[in-house]
KEKE-3310 file (N, C-alpha, C; in steps of 0.2 Angstrom, whole numbers, plus 5000, padded with zeros to 4 digits):
npx = (4972:4977:4985:4995:4994:5005:5010:5013:5007:4993:4991:4992:4981:4972:4972:4969:4956:4951:4951:4941:4944:4940:4938:4944:4953:4962:4965:4973:4984:4991:4996:5004:5014:5019:5024:5033:5042:5046:5054:5065:5069:5067:5058:5045:5046:5060:5064:5071:5069:5077:5077:5064:5065:5074:5067:5056:5062:5067:5069:5056:5046:5030:5029:5037:5050:5048:5054:5070:5075:5071:5061:5045:5031:5018:5001:4987:4974:4958:4941:4925:4907:4902:4912:4913:4912:4899:4889:4884:4870)
npy = (5079:5078:5067:5071:5071:5065:5074:5063:5053:5058:5061:5048:5042:5050:5047:5033:5035:5039:5028:5021:5013:5003:5007:4996:4992:5003:5005:4993:4994:5006:5002:4993:5000:5007:4998:4994:5006:5007:4996:4999:5012:5024:5037:5033:5040:5041:5029:5017:5008:4998:4995:4990:4978:4971:4972:4962:4951:4948:4937:4927:4934:4935:4935:4928:4928:4922:4906:4906:4898:4898:4889:4887:4891:4882:4886:4891:4881:4886:4884:4883:4884:4879:4869:4859:4847:4841:4834:4843:4849)
npz = (5012:4995:4982:4971:4953:4940:4926:4916:4919:4920:4905:4901:4906:4900:4888:4889:4892:4881:4872:4878:4888:4902:4919:4928:4919:4916:4930:4931:4920:4925:4937:4931:4925:4935:4943:4934:4934:4946:4949:4942:4948:4943:4934:4922:4910:4909:4906:4895:4879:4879:4893:4895:4889:4897:4909:4906:4904:4916:4931:4936:4928:4921:4906:4892:4880:4863:4857:4849:4839:4826:4822:4817:4827:4835:4833:4844:4847:4843:4847:4841:4842:4831:4827:4837:4836:4834:4821:4806:4798)
capx = (4978:4977:4990:4997:4995:5011:5009:5013:5001:4987:4992:4992:4975:4968:4974:4966:4949:4950:4951:4936:4945:4936:4943:4949:4958:4965:4970:4979:4988:4993:4999:5010:5019:5021:5030:5041:5047:5049:5060:5072:5070:5068:5053:5045:5050:5067:5067:5072:5068:5082:5074:5058:5068:5077:5062:5052:5067:5068:5068:5050:5041:5026:5031:5043:5051:5046:5061:5072:5078:5070:5055:5039:5028:5010:4995:4983:4967:4952:4937:4919:4901:4901:4917:4913:4911:4893:4887:4880:4864)
capy = (5080:5074:5065:5075:5066:5069:5075:5059:5048:5060:5060:5040:5040:5053:5042:5026:5037:5040:5022:5018:5007:5002:5009:4991:4990:5008:5002:4987:4998:5011:4998:4989:5005:5009:4992:4993:5012:5005:4990:5002:5016:5029:5040:5030:5045:5042:5023:5016:5002:4992:4994:4986:4971:4970:4970:4957:4944:4946:4931:4929:4938:4931:4935:4926:4928:4915:4903:4910:4894:4897:4884:4890:4890:4881:4890:4889:4878:4891:4880:4887:4880:4876:4865:4857:4839:4839:4833:4849:4847)
capz = (5007:4989:4979:4965:4949:4937:4919:4912:4922:4918:4899:4901:4909:4896:4882:4891:4893:4873:4870:4881:4891:4908:4925:4930:4913:4918:4935:4929:4917:4928:4942:4928:4924:4941:4946:4930:4936:4952:4948:4940:4953:4939:4932:4917:4905:4909:4905:4888:4875:4882:4900:4895:4887:4904:4914:4903:4904:4923:4933:4939:4923:4918:4900:4891:4872:4859:4855:4842:4836:4819:4821:4818:4834:4835:4835:4849:4844:4845:4845:4841:4844:4824:4827:4843:4834:4832:4815:4803:4794)
cpx = (4976:4983:4991:4999:5000:5008:5008:5008:4995:4986:4990:4984:4970:4967:4969:4958:4948:4948:4947:4938:4942:4942:4946:4954:4963:4971:4976:4985:4993:4998:5005:5014:5022:5026:5036:5045:5050:5055:5065:5073:5071:5060:5052:5047:5056:5070:5067:5069:5071:5080:5069:5060:5070:5072:5057:5056:5070:5066:5061:5044:5036:5027:5037:5044:5050:5054:5064:5077:5075:5064:5049:5034:5021:5006:4989:4976:4961:4946:4929:4913:4901:4907:4917:4913:4904:4893:4884:4875:4864)
cpy = (5074:5073:5068:5069:5069:5070:5069:5053:5051:5061:5052:5039:5043:5049:5035:5028:5037:5034:5018:5011:5007:5005:5004:4990:4995:5006:4997:4991:5003:5007:4995:4995:5007:5004:4992:4999:5010:5000:4993:5009:5023:5031:5035:5034:5044:5034:5022:5009:4996:4990:4990:4978:4968:4968:4963:4950:4944:4939:4933:4931:4934:4930:4932:4926:4921:4912:4905:4905:4892:4893:4887:4886:4888:4885:4888:4887:4883:4884:4884:4882:4875:4870:4859:4849:4837:4839:4840:4846:4854)
cpz = (5002:4985:4972:4959:4943:4929:4913:4913:4918:4911:4897:4901:4904:4890:4883:4891:4886:4870:4873:4885:4899:4914:4927:4925:4916:4924:4934:4926:4920:4934:4938:4927:4930:4943:4941:4932:4941:4953:4946:4944:4949:4937:4925:4911:4906:4907:4897:4885:4879:4890:4900:4893:4894:4908:4911:4903:4912:4926:4938:4934:4921:4910:4898:4884:4869:4858:4849:4839:4829:4818:4822:4826:4834:4836:4839:4845:4847:4842:4846:4842:4836:4825:4834:4842:4832:4824:4813:4799:4789)
residu = (MET:THR:LYS:GLN:ILE:THR:PRO:LEU:ARG:GLN:ARG:MET:ILE:ASP:ASP:MET:ALA:LEU:ARG:ASN:MET:SER:PRO:ALA:THR:GLN:ARG:VAL:TYR:ILE:ASN:ALA:VAL:LYS:ASN:PHE:SER:ALA:PHE:PHE:GLY:ARG:SER:PRO:ASP:LYS:LEU:THR:PHE:GLU:ASP:VAL:ARG:THR:TYR:ARG:ARG:ARG:PRO:GLY:ALA:ARG:TRP:ARG:ALA:PRO:PRO:THR:ASP:GLY:GLN:PRO:GLN:PRO:ARG:PRO:ILE:ARG:ARG:SER:VAL:ALA:SER:SER:GLY:ALA:PRO:ARG:ARG)
# end
């Protein structure tokens, strides 16, 4: 017995393959959409941008919106081998 793939999931898989995403990345993306859909109990094609906003702001979500107090946020420090503190010659 094989599990039937919906046209939307197949389209997503095809799009990810065109972008040369690894199979592991594709699994992560598919699972993310599956969890998102399960949270609302609706098919992904029936969900709205407002649903995305609600999902991302739910308690326990890893992603958090940046503060909206108007203050600029510091950029992460990126260090390279050249900036490791060793003197240049």
